[in-house]
Each structure stands twice: as C-alpha cells, then as structure tokens.
BALO-76065 format. One record per residue (C-alpha): residue number from 1; x, y, z; residue in one letter. Coordinates in nm, 2 decimals, always signed. Example, Ala and Ser with C-alpha at 12.3 -4.5 7.8 and 13.67 -1.06 7.14 Angstrom:
BEGIN
+-----+--------+--------+--------+---+
|   k |   east |  north |     up | r |
+-----+--------+--------+--------+---+
|   1 |  +1.23 |  -0.45 |  +0.78 | a |
|   2 |  +1.37 |  -0.11 |  +0.71 | s |
+-----+--------+--------+--------+---+
***
This chain:
BEGIN
+-----+--------+--------+--------+---+
|   k |   east |  north |     up | r |
+-----+--------+--------+--------+---+
|   1 |  +5.10 |  -1.19 |  +0.35 | m |
|   2 |  +5.40 |  -1.18 |  +0.59 | h |
|   3 |  +5.49 |  -1.32 |  +0.93 | q |
|   4 |  +5.76 |  -1.26 |  +1.19 | a |
|   5 |  +5.94 |  -1.58 |  +1.28 | t |
|   6 |  +6.20 |  -1.67 |  +1.54 | y |
|   7 |  +6.47 |  -1.87 |  +1.35 | t |
|   8 |  +6.71 |  -1.93 |  +1.64 | g |
|   9 |  +7.04 |  -1.76 |  +1.72 | d |
|  10 |  +6.87 |  -1.44 |  +1.85 | r |
|  11 |  +6.72 |  -1.38 |  +1.51 | t |
|  12 |  +6.37 |  -1.27 |  +1.40 | v |
|  13 |  +6.30 |  -1.27 |  +1.03 | l |
|  14 |  +6.00 |  -1.14 |  +0.84 | v |
|  15 |  +5.91 |  -1.35 |  +0.55 | r |
|  16 |  +5.63 |  -1.41 |  +0.30 | p |
|  17 |  +5.38 |  -1.69 |  +0.36 | c |
|  18 |  +5.03 |  -1.79 |  +0.25 | a |
|  19 |  +4.72 |  -1.73 |  +0.46 | a |
|  20 |  +4.58 |  -2.05 |  +0.62 | v |
|  21 |  +4.21 |  -2.10 |  +0.54 | p |
|  22 |  +4.00 |  -2.19 |  +0.84 | p |
|  23 |  +3.91 |  -2.56 |  +0.89 | a |
|  24 |  +3.59 |  -2.67 |  +1.06 | a |
|  25 |  +3.57 |  -2.50 |  +1.40 | g |
|  26 |  +3.83 |  -2.24 |  +1.32 | q |
|  27 |  +3.84 |  -1.87 |  +1.22 | v |
|  28 |  +4.09 |  -1.67 |  +1.03 | r |
|  29 |  +4.17 |  -1.33 |  +1.18 | i |
|  30 |  +4.31 |  -1.02 |  +1.02 | d |
|  31 |  +4.56 |  -0.93 |  +1.29 | v |
|  32 |  +4.58 |  -0.56 |  +1.38 | a |
|  33 |  +4.84 |  -0.53 |  +1.66 | f |
|  34 |  +5.06 |  -0.78 |  +1.84 | t |
|  35 |  +5.26 |  -0.69 |  +2.16 | g |
|  36 |  +5.60 |  -0.82 |  +2.25 | i |
|  37 |  +5.64 |  -0.94 |  +2.61 | c |
|  38 |  +5.91 |  -1.08 |  +2.83 | g |
|  39 |  +5.84 |  -1.44 |  +2.72 | t |
|  40 |  +5.91 |  -1.34 |  +2.36 | d |
|  41 |  +6.24 |  -1.20 |  +2.48 | l |
|  42 |  +6.32 |  -1.53 |  +2.66 | h |
|  43 |  +6.25 |  -1.70 |  +2.33 | i |
|  44 |  +6.48 |  -1.46 |  +2.14 | l |
|  45 |  +6.76 |  -1.52 |  +2.39 | h |
|  46 |  +6.73 |  -1.90 |  +2.33 | g |
|  47 |  +6.62 |  -1.97 |  +2.68 | a |
|  48 |  +6.32 |  -2.17 |  +2.56 | m |
|  49 |  +6.48 |  -2.36 |  +2.27 | d |
|  50 |  +6.40 |  -2.68 |  +2.44 | a |
|  51 |  +6.03 |  -2.60 |  +2.40 | r |
|  52 |  +6.02 |  -2.37 |  +2.09 | v |
|  53 |  +6.09 |  -2.53 |  +1.75 | s |
|  54 |  +6.23 |  -2.27 |  +1.51 | p |
|  55 |  +6.12 |  -2.14 |  +1.27 | p |
|  56 |  +5.81 |  -2.04 |  +1.46 | t |
|  57 |  +5.58 |  -1.73 |  +1.45 | v |
|  58 |  +5.59 |  -1.54 |  +1.77 | l |
|  59 |  +5.33 |  -1.33 |  +1.95 | g |
|  60 |  +5.04 |  -1.40 |  +2.18 | h |
|  61 |  +4.92 |  -1.05 |  +2.29 | e |
|  62 |  +4.70 |  -0.94 |  +2.00 | m |
|  63 |  +4.39 |  -0.78 |  +1.86 | s |
|  64 |  +4.22 |  -0.80 |  +1.52 | g |
|  65 |  +3.90 |  -0.87 |  +1.33 | r |
|  66 |  +3.76 |  -1.19 |  +1.20 | i |
|  67 |  +3.82 |  -1.23 |  +0.82 | a |
|  68 |  +3.68 |  -1.57 |  +0.76 | e |
|  69 |  +3.47 |  -1.83 |  +0.95 | v |
|  70 |  +3.51 |  -2.20 |  +0.91 | g |
|  71 |  +3.24 |  -2.46 |  +0.89 | a |
|  72 |  +3.04 |  -2.52 |  +1.21 | g |
|  73 |  +3.14 |  -2.20 |  +1.38 | v |
|  74 |  +2.84 |  -2.01 |  +1.52 | t |
|  75 |  +2.81 |  -1.67 |  +1.69 | g |
|  76 |  +3.09 |  -1.51 |  +1.50 | w |
|  77 |  +3.10 |  -1.33 |  +1.17 | q |
|  78 |  +3.34 |  -1.14 |  +0.94 | r |
|  79 |  +3.44 |  -0.81 |  +1.09 | g |
|  80 |  +3.39 |  -0.89 |  +1.45 | d |
|  81 |  +3.67 |  -0.74 |  +1.67 | p |
|  82 |  +3.84 |  -1.01 |  +1.88 | v |
|  83 |  +4.14 |  -1.10 |  +2.08 | t |
|  84 |  +4.26 |  -1.46 |  +2.14 | v |
|  85 |  +4.32 |  -1.64 |  +2.47 | m |
|  86 |  +4.63 |  -1.83 |  +2.35 | p |
|  87 |  +4.60 |  -2.13 |  +2.57 | t |
|  88 |  +4.47 |  -2.45 |  +2.41 | a |
|  89 |  +4.43 |  -2.72 |  +2.67 | s |
|  90 |  +4.39 |  -3.10 |  +2.62 | c |
|  91 |  +4.08 |  -3.14 |  +2.84 | g |
|  92 |  +4.17 |  -3.48 |  +2.98 | d |
|  93 |  +4.50 |  -3.45 |  +3.19 | c |
|  94 |  +4.49 |  -3.43 |  +3.57 | p |
|  95 |  +4.51 |  -3.05 |  +3.57 | a |
|  96 |  +4.22 |  -3.01 |  +3.32 | c |
|  97 |  +4.02 |  -3.27 |  +3.51 | g |
|  98 |  +4.06 |  -3.06 |  +3.82 | a |
|  99 |  +3.94 |  -2.75 |  +3.64 | g |
| 100 |  +4.28 |  -2.59 |  +3.60 | h |
| 101 |  +4.29 |  -2.59 |  +3.22 | t |
| 102 |  +4.54 |  -2.30 |  +3.21 | h |
| 103 |  +4.79 |  -2.54 |  +3.38 | l |
| 104 |  +4.72 |  -2.82 |  +3.13 | c |
| 105 |  +5.00 |  -3.08 |  +3.13 | h |
| 106 |  +4.99 |  -3.07 |  +2.75 | r |
| 107 |  +4.92 |  -2.70 |  +2.71 | l |
| 108 |  +4.95 |  -2.56 |  +2.36 | d |
| 109 |  +5.05 |  -2.20 |  +2.41 | f |
| 110 |  +5.00 |  -2.02 |  +2.08 | l |
| 111 |  +5.31 |  -1.82 |  +2.00 | g |
| 112 |  +5.53 |  -2.06 |  +2.18 | i |
| 113 |  +5.43 |  -2.42 |  +2.12 | d |
| 114 |  +5.25 |  -2.34 |  +1.79 | s |
| 115 |  +5.23 |  -2.04 |  +1.55 | a |
| 116 |  +5.15 |  -1.71 |  +1.70 | g |
| 117 |  +4.99 |  -1.38 |  +1.61 | a |
| 118 |  +5.28 |  -1.18 |  +1.46 | m |
| 119 |  +5.15 |  -1.21 |  +1.11 | q |
| 120 |  +4.90 |  -1.04 |  +0.88 | n |
| 121 |  +4.66 |  -1.33 |  +0.91 | s |
| 122 |  +4.62 |  -1.59 |  +1.19 | w |
| 123 |  +4.40 |  -1.90 |  +1.19 | t |
| 124 |  +4.29 |  -2.03 |  +1.53 | v |
| 125 |  +4.02 |  -2.24 |  +1.70 | p |
| 126 |  +3.70 |  -2.04 |  +1.74 | a |
| 127 |  +3.68 |  -2.16 |  +2.10 | e |
| 128 |  +3.98 |  -1.94 |  +2.19 | l |
| 129 |  +3.82 |  -1.61 |  +2.07 | l |
| 130 |  +3.73 |  -1.34 |  +2.32 | v |
| 131 |  +3.49 |  -1.07 |  +2.19 | r |
| 132 |  +3.59 |  -0.71 |  +2.20 | l |
| 133 |  +3.35 |  -0.42 |  +2.21 | p |
| 134 |  +3.35 |  -0.19 |  +1.90 | e |
| 135 |  +3.44 |  +0.11 |  +2.12 | g |
| 136 |  +3.77 |  -0.04 |  +2.23 | l |
| 137 |  +4.06 |  +0.07 |  +2.00 | r |
| 138 |  +4.26 |  -0.22 |  +1.87 | l |
| 139 |  +4.59 |  -0.09 |  +1.97 | d |
| 140 |  +4.47 |  -0.07 |  +2.33 | r |
| 141 |  +4.30 |  -0.41 |  +2.29 | a |
| 142 |  +4.64 |  -0.57 |  +2.22 | a |
| 143 |  +4.70 |  -0.52 |  +2.60 | l |
| 144 |  +4.41 |  -0.74 |  +2.70 | v |
| 145 |  +4.64 |  -1.04 |  +2.75 | e |
| 146 |  +4.89 |  -0.88 |  +2.99 | p |
| 147 |  +4.59 |  -0.71 |  +3.17 | t |
| 148 |  +4.44 |  -1.06 |  +3.21 | a |
| 149 |  +4.77 |  -1.17 |  +3.37 | v |
| 150 |  +4.73 |  -0.89 |  +3.61 | a |
| 151 |  +4.37 |  -0.97 |  +3.69 | v |
| 152 |  +4.46 |  -1.33 |  +3.75 | h |
| 153 |  +4.75 |  -1.25 |  +3.98 | d |
| 154 |  +4.54 |  -1.02 |  +4.19 | v |
| 155 |  +4.26 |  -1.27 |  +4.22 | r |
| 156 |  +4.51 |  -1.55 |  +4.29 | r |
| 157 |  +4.61 |  -1.40 |  +4.62 | c |
| 158 |  +4.26 |  -1.28 |  +4.71 | a |
| 159 |  +4.38 |  -0.93 |  +4.76 | l |
| 160 |  +4.13 |  -0.73 |  +4.96 | a |
| 161 |  +4.05 |  -0.36 |  +4.99 | a |
| 162 |  +4.26 |  -0.18 |  +5.24 | d |
| 163 |  +4.54 |  -0.44 |  +5.23 | e |
| 164 |  +4.89 |  -0.33 |  +5.17 | q |
| 165 |  +5.05 |  -0.45 |  +4.84 | a |
| 166 |  +5.40 |  -0.42 |  +4.72 | v |
| 167 |  +5.48 |  -0.47 |  +4.35 | v |
| 168 |  +5.85 |  -0.54 |  +4.28 | v |
| 169 |  +5.92 |  -0.45 |  +3.92 | g |
| 170 |  +5.75 |  -0.19 |  +3.71 | a |
| 171 |  +5.76 |  -0.33 |  +3.37 | g |
| 172 |  +5.43 |  -0.34 |  +3.18 | p |
| 173 |  +5.29 |  -0.64 |  +3.38 | v |
| 174 |  +5.41 |  -0.50 |  +3.71 | g |
| 175 |  +5.24 |  -0.17 |  +3.64 | v |
| 176 |  +4.92 |  -0.34 |  +3.53 | l |
| 177 |  +4.92 |  -0.55 |  +3.85 | i |
| 178 |  +4.96 |  -0.23 |  +4.05 | a |
| 179 |  +4.67 |  -0.07 |  +3.87 | l |
| 180 |  +4.44 |  -0.37 |  +3.91 | v |
| 181 |  +4.54 |  -0.39 |  +4.28 | a |
| 182 |  +4.47 |  -0.02 |  +4.33 | r |
| 183 |  +4.13 |  -0.07 |  +4.16 | r |
| 184 |  +4.03 |  -0.33 |  +4.42 | v |
| 185 |  +4.11 |  -0.08 |  +4.70 | g |
| 186 |  +4.46 |  -0.19 |  +4.80 | a |
| 187 |  +4.72 |  +0.05 |  +4.92 | d |
| 188 |  +4.99 |  -0.01 |  +4.66 | v |
| 189 |  +5.37 |  +0.06 |  +4.66 | l |
| 190 |  +5.58 |  +0.00 |  +4.35 | v |
| 191 |  +5.95 |  -0.09 |  +4.38 | v |
| 192 |  +6.16 |  -0.02 |  +4.07 | e |
| 193 |  +6.52 |  +0.09 |  +4.02 | p |
| 194 |  +6.47 |  +0.22 |  +3.66 | d |
| 195 |  +6.39 |  +0.59 |  +3.64 | a |
| 196 |  +6.18 |  +0.56 |  +3.32 | h |
| 197 |  +5.96 |  +0.29 |  +3.46 | r |
| 198 |  +5.91 |  +0.47 |  +3.79 | r |
| 199 |  +5.82 |  +0.78 |  +3.59 | s |
| 200 |  +5.56 |  +0.59 |  +3.39 | t |
| 201 |  +5.41 |  +0.44 |  +3.70 | a |
| 202 |  +5.40 |  +0.77 |  +3.88 | e |
| 203 |  +5.23 |  +0.94 |  +3.59 | k |
| 204 |  +4.95 |  +0.68 |  +3.65 | l |
| 205 |  +4.92 |  +0.79 |  +4.01 | g |
| 206 |  +5.12 |  +0.50 |  +4.16 | l |
| 207 |  +5.35 |  +0.55 |  +4.46 | a |
| 208 |  +5.70 |  +0.43 |  +4.38 | c |
| 209 |  +6.04 |  +0.40 |  +4.54 | i |
| 210 |  +6.39 |  +0.34 |  +4.41 | d |
| 211 |  +6.54 |  +0.04 |  +4.59 | p |
| 212 |  +6.89 |  +0.16 |  +4.51 | s |
| 213 |  +6.84 |  +0.47 |  +4.73 | v |
| 214 |  +6.55 |  +0.37 |  +4.96 | t |
| 215 |  +6.54 |  +0.07 |  +5.20 | d |
| 216 |  +6.24 |  -0.13 |  +5.08 | v |
| 217 |  +6.16 |  -0.30 |  +5.41 | v |
| 218 |  +6.19 |  +0.04 |  +5.60 | a |
| 219 |  +5.97 |  +0.21 |  +5.35 | a |
| 220 |  +5.70 |  -0.07 |  +5.37 | v |
| 221 |  +5.71 |  -0.07 |  +5.75 | e |
| 222 |  +5.67 |  +0.30 |  +5.75 | s |
| 223 |  +5.36 |  +0.28 |  +5.54 | r |
| 224 |  +5.22 |  -0.01 |  +5.75 | t |
| 225 |  +5.29 |  +0.09 |  +6.10 | g |
| 226 |  +5.57 |  -0.17 |  +6.13 | g |
| 227 |  +5.36 |  -0.46 |  +6.02 | a |
| 228 |  +5.47 |  -0.52 |  +5.66 | g |
| 229 |  +5.28 |  -0.58 |  +5.35 | a |
| 230 |  +4.99 |  -0.83 |  +5.32 | a |
| 231 |  +5.10 |  -0.92 |  +4.96 | v |
| 232 |  +5.41 |  -0.88 |  +4.76 | a |
| 233 |  +5.41 |  -0.94 |  +4.38 | f |
| 234 |  +5.75 |  -1.05 |  +4.25 | e |
| 235 |  +5.76 |  -0.92 |  +3.89 | v |
| 236 |  +6.12 |  -0.82 |  +3.85 | s |
| 237 |  +6.28 |  -1.16 |  +3.77 | g |
| 238 |  +6.58 |  -1.06 |  +3.97 | a |
| 239 |  +6.74 |  -1.21 |  +4.28 | a |
| 240 |  +6.74 |  -0.88 |  +4.46 | a |
| 241 |  +6.38 |  -0.83 |  +4.38 | g |
| 242 |  +6.28 |  -1.17 |  +4.51 | a |
| 243 |  +6.47 |  -1.11 |  +4.83 | a |
| 244 |  +6.30 |  -0.77 |  +4.88 | s |
| 245 |  +5.96 |  -0.92 |  +4.82 | a |
| 246 |  +6.00 |  -1.18 |  +5.09 | v |
| 247 |  +6.16 |  -0.94 |  +5.34 | a |
| 248 |  +5.88 |  -0.68 |  +5.33 | c |
| 249 |  +5.59 |  -0.92 |  +5.41 | l |
| 250 |  +5.39 |  -0.91 |  +5.73 | r |
| 251 |  +5.30 |  -1.21 |  +5.94 | a |
| 252 |  +5.11 |  -1.46 |  +5.72 | r |
| 253 |  +5.18 |  -1.24 |  +5.42 | g |
| 254 |  +5.15 |  -1.38 |  +5.07 | r |
| 255 |  +5.42 |  -1.38 |  +4.81 | l |
| 256 |  +5.29 |  -1.40 |  +4.45 | v |
| 257 |  +5.55 |  -1.52 |  +4.21 | l |
| 258 |  +5.48 |  -1.36 |  +3.87 | v |
| 259 |  +5.81 |  -1.33 |  +3.70 | a |
| 260 |  +5.99 |  -1.61 |  +3.51 | i |
| 261 |  +6.32 |  -1.66 |  +3.69 | h |
| 262 |  +6.56 |  -1.81 |  +3.45 | p |
| 263 |  +6.78 |  -1.96 |  +3.72 | t |
| 264 |  +6.72 |  -2.09 |  +4.07 | p |
| 265 |  +6.71 |  -1.83 |  +4.35 | r |
| 266 |  +6.81 |  -1.85 |  +4.71 | e |
| 267 |  +6.50 |  -1.78 |  +4.93 | v |
| 268 |  +6.50 |  -1.69 |  +5.30 | d |
| 269 |  +6.31 |  -1.99 |  +5.42 | l |
| 270 |  +6.36 |  -1.89 |  +5.78 | h |
| 271 |  +6.15 |  -1.58 |  +5.70 | r |
| 272 |  +5.88 |  -1.81 |  +5.57 | f |
| 273 |  +5.89 |  -2.01 |  +5.89 | f |
| 274 |  +5.92 |  -1.72 |  +6.12 | q |
| 275 |  +5.62 |  -1.53 |  +5.97 | r |
| 276 |  +5.42 |  -1.82 |  +5.83 | e |
| 277 |  +5.44 |  -1.68 |  +5.48 | l |
| 278 |  +5.26 |  -1.83 |  +5.18 | t |
| 279 |  +5.42 |  -1.86 |  +4.83 | l |
| 280 |  +5.17 |  -1.85 |  +4.55 | l |
| 281 |  +5.27 |  -1.93 |  +4.19 | g |
| 282 |  +5.07 |  -1.73 |  +3.94 | a |
| 283 |  +5.07 |  -1.85 |  +3.58 | r |
| 284 |  +4.85 |  -1.73 |  +3.29 | l |
| 285 |  +4.47 |  -1.68 |  +3.34 | y |
| 286 |  +4.12 |  -1.82 |  +3.31 | h |
| 287 |  +3.87 |  -1.70 |  +3.06 | r |
| 288 |  +3.69 |  -1.49 |  +3.32 | e |
| 289 |  +4.02 |  -1.31 |  +3.37 | d |
| 290 |  +4.04 |  -1.23 |  +3.00 | f |
| 291 |  +3.68 |  -1.11 |  +3.00 | e |
| 292 |  +3.73 |  -0.89 |  +3.30 | e |
| 293 |  +4.05 |  -0.75 |  +3.13 | a |
| 294 |  +3.84 |  -0.65 |  +2.83 | v |
| 295 |  +3.58 |  -0.49 |  +3.05 | r |
| 296 |  +3.84 |  -0.29 |  +3.24 | l |
| 297 |  +4.01 |  -0.16 |  +2.93 | l |
| 298 |  +3.68 |  -0.08 |  +2.75 | a |
| 299 |  +3.56 |  +0.11 |  +3.05 | a |
| 300 |  +3.88 |  +0.31 |  +3.08 | g |
| 301 |  +3.93 |  +0.18 |  +3.44 | e |
| 302 |  +4.28 |  +0.06 |  +3.36 | i |
| 303 |  +4.47 |  +0.33 |  +3.16 | p |
| 304 |  +4.71 |  +0.17 |  +2.92 | v |
| 305 |  +4.80 |  +0.45 |  +2.67 | d |
| 306 |  +5.11 |  +0.55 |  +2.88 | g |
| 307 |  +5.24 |  +0.20 |  +2.86 | l |
| 308 |  +5.29 |  +0.18 |  +2.48 | v |
| 309 |  +5.63 |  +0.33 |  +2.40 | s |
| 310 |  +5.66 |  +0.24 |  +2.04 | r |
| 311 |  +5.47 |  +0.09 |  +1.74 | i |
| 312 |  +5.66 |  -0.07 |  +1.45 | e |
| 313 |  +5.52 |  -0.21 |  +1.13 | p |
| 314 |  +5.55 |  -0.59 |  +1.08 | l |
| 315 |  +5.82 |  -0.53 |  +0.83 | a |
| 316 |  +6.03 |  -0.39 |  +1.11 | r |
| 317 |  +5.96 |  -0.66 |  +1.37 | a |
| 318 |  +6.33 |  -0.72 |  +1.42 | d |
| 319 |  +6.37 |  -0.35 |  +1.51 | a |
| 320 |  +6.08 |  -0.38 |  +1.75 | a |
| 321 |  +6.25 |  -0.67 |  +1.93 | f |
| 322 |  +6.58 |  -0.48 |  +1.93 | a |
| 323 |  +6.42 |  -0.17 |  +2.09 | a |
| 324 |  +6.29 |  -0.38 |  +2.38 | l |
| 325 |  +6.59 |  -0.61 |  +2.40 | d |
| 326 |  +6.87 |  -0.36 |  +2.42 | s |
| 327 |  +6.76 |  -0.20 |  +2.74 | g |
| 328 |  +6.65 |  -0.54 |  +2.88 | a |
| 329 |  +7.00 |  -0.67 |  +2.85 | l |
| 330 |  +7.14 |  -0.36 |  +3.01 | d |
| 331 |  +6.91 |  -0.38 |  +3.31 | s |
| 332 |  +6.92 |  -0.75 |  +3.36 | g |
| 333 |  +6.55 |  -0.78 |  +3.34 | a |
| 334 |  +6.35 |  -0.96 |  +3.06 | l |
| 335 |  +6.03 |  -0.76 |  +3.08 | d |
| 336 |  +6.11 |  -0.42 |  +2.93 | s |
| 337 |  +6.40 |  -0.22 |  +2.79 | g |
| 338 |  +6.53 |  +0.09 |  +2.96 | a |
| 339 |  +6.33 |  +0.39 |  +2.84 | g |
| 340 |  +6.08 |  +0.15 |  +2.68 | v |
| 341 |  +5.77 |  -0.01 |  +2.83 | m |
| 342 |  +5.55 |  -0.19 |  +2.57 | k |
| 343 |  +5.63 |  -0.22 |  +2.20 | v |
| 344 |  +5.35 |  -0.32 |  +1.96 | l |
| 345 |  +5.39 |  -0.46 |  +1.61 | v |
| 346 |  +5.14 |  -0.32 |  +1.36 | d |
| 347 |  +5.04 |  -0.63 |  +1.16 | c |
| 348 |  +4.81 |  -0.46 |  +0.92 | r |
| 349 |  +4.92 |  -0.46 |  +0.55 | p |
| 350 |  +5.09 |  -0.13 |  +0.46 | t |
| 351 |  +4.83 |  -0.08 |  +0.18 | d |
| 352 |  +4.56 |  -0.05 |  +0.45 | g |
| 353 |  +4.33 |  -0.32 |  +0.32 | t |
| 354 |  +4.25 |  -0.45 |  +0.66 | e |
| 355 |  +4.05 |  -0.25 |  +0.91 | s |
| 356 |  +4.16 |  -0.15 |  +1.27 | a |
+-----+--------+--------+--------+---+
***
C-alpha cells in the first residue's frame, strides 16, 4: 500500500508502507476518497510545523469501507461504509469535563497530530467512526467533514429562519455554510472577489457580490432596510474580509469567526461597542454535527457535486496539492485555488481491489 506524507519544506511524497492491523477497539478502513482542505495547505506551507511532526500522513476529510475489525469492536463489520470524525479527545481535561470534547486541551486531530487518511488503508479507533448510508456515493461522502463544519458554524450562532446572514469567502466551507444557512431559512448573501468561486455559488442558487466592485455595507443595508445583517460568517481568512464582516452587522449582530487567520488582525472594536456586537469562535464540530451532515448529503439537501473540481489518484497527491495551492497563493487565501474549489485524492488501489 501507499500513503501521502508531508515531509516538510512544502513537500508531499507518496511512499510505500505496510497496512497497520487493528488492535483491540480499532478498525482498519479501505480509504476511498480524501479531500484536501485549507488546513492541509497551512501544513504544506509550514505554518503548522510547531504542531506537525514530519513525516506525517495528511488528510482528515474522507470516506471508505471497513476492511478489518479489531477485538472487542461491536456493531461494525467488514464492508460497512464509513467516515471518520477525526477528533480524539482525552476525556479528562477541563474542556472535556465541561462537555466541549472538540476543544480538548490535548486534542489528537487525526491528519495533523497523528496519521491521517491520505493512504490506501487507515487504522483508527472504532469510537471515531460515523456510519454512512449505502446510497451515499463515497466521493460525495468525502465532503461530510467540511459539511459538519458548516452545520456546527450555523448552529454555533443559533441562526434563525428569516434572519439575514452574510458569508464572507466562497471557498468550499464558505459555500457549504451558505447552503446550510439557506436551508434553515436565512436570507443569505455571499461576498467573494474571485469570479470562479462566485460562479460556483451562483450556480447553487446563492446570491453573491464582488467586494471589489460593490460596497459590501451598502449592499447589505439595501437588503435589510438599513439595519445590517444579523450574522456574518468570516471565512475568507483575509484582513479585508474580516473588516467587511464586522462593518455589515446590525445592532447586536453576531460575527462567527470560521477562517484560520495566520496573523493577528486589526478589529474595529468601536463598532463592537457601538452596536453591542458578539464575536463567536467556531472550531470543528460535535458528533451530532457529523451525523446531521451525513443526513443532509444523503438526502440531497446540500448539493456538493459542483464543489468538486478535480480528483487525482493517490500516486499524484503532490499534483492535487499543487492544483489547489497555486491559485491559493495567487489569491492570498488558504482555502481554495483560483478556478479550483475542492480537490479529492482517490485512495483506492489502481488495480481496483477495494470497493467504492
């Protein structure tokens, strides 16, 4: 078998390795597809070298089928379609004790802190498995994890039907947030300077504006009778995006910080004071977010086919990263390359011995 590893110095290498038999409480998965996300690009750029120990196997957005079940594992059998919630918490830190296991002080995030899914075979604790329905295609199921992010972000701010929401940044997660927000009944406006991303969002029926030609605050006030948006999701990771998100909020509006900002940003704190705004951090997800994401994708309530721009075989994982990275560097964002939305790596052996 083979795996794609980050070896440092902006390098991803595909190399042979041995499958890891499952120990007690574990399962081994034949991985079908693994998505590349903005966090993976941060790792590639060396921005997380203080946390990531090369060489490490990347990838945490995935789908596959169980290949082998370890001792003591019940309720699962060979061939079951699954995805993995890649957050292993310690269970006894203050965050875990308060019920916030996704914010565990000693969180093991698979694909960052330990080996990830970008390999033919992946052995993980059975407790991290999330069941997939047989009718959900495995290429679509690789988007369960980013959809769970979107579900969590919308729940985090308690977005209500008929509220006005602005999504700043239309990379894959931004579009998914907009789709989930629309599904709960919100009036959604997407802000995105890149023409390809806007086109993708518009094809999904989302209203979009280009902030380079349209004043964001004026556009939002026009849609809201001068009040401003109830919620703004900052998904761009850019200073200008963060400023726009704050500026367009109504009195007692909520700013949901989704993007990873690699450097500190100036924030208009007077605006927070003047309008009694609330800043909400949004990180990862709960199991119920994952399960809801599976349900939404299986029911076709969140269309994701238009988000996948490219699928590369595992042997070309470096090309998959390059496709996403080249445009990301040009645009200054770390969520999607220009002309590219989501790139998947097909982790099935080329001889077709594993089922998708």
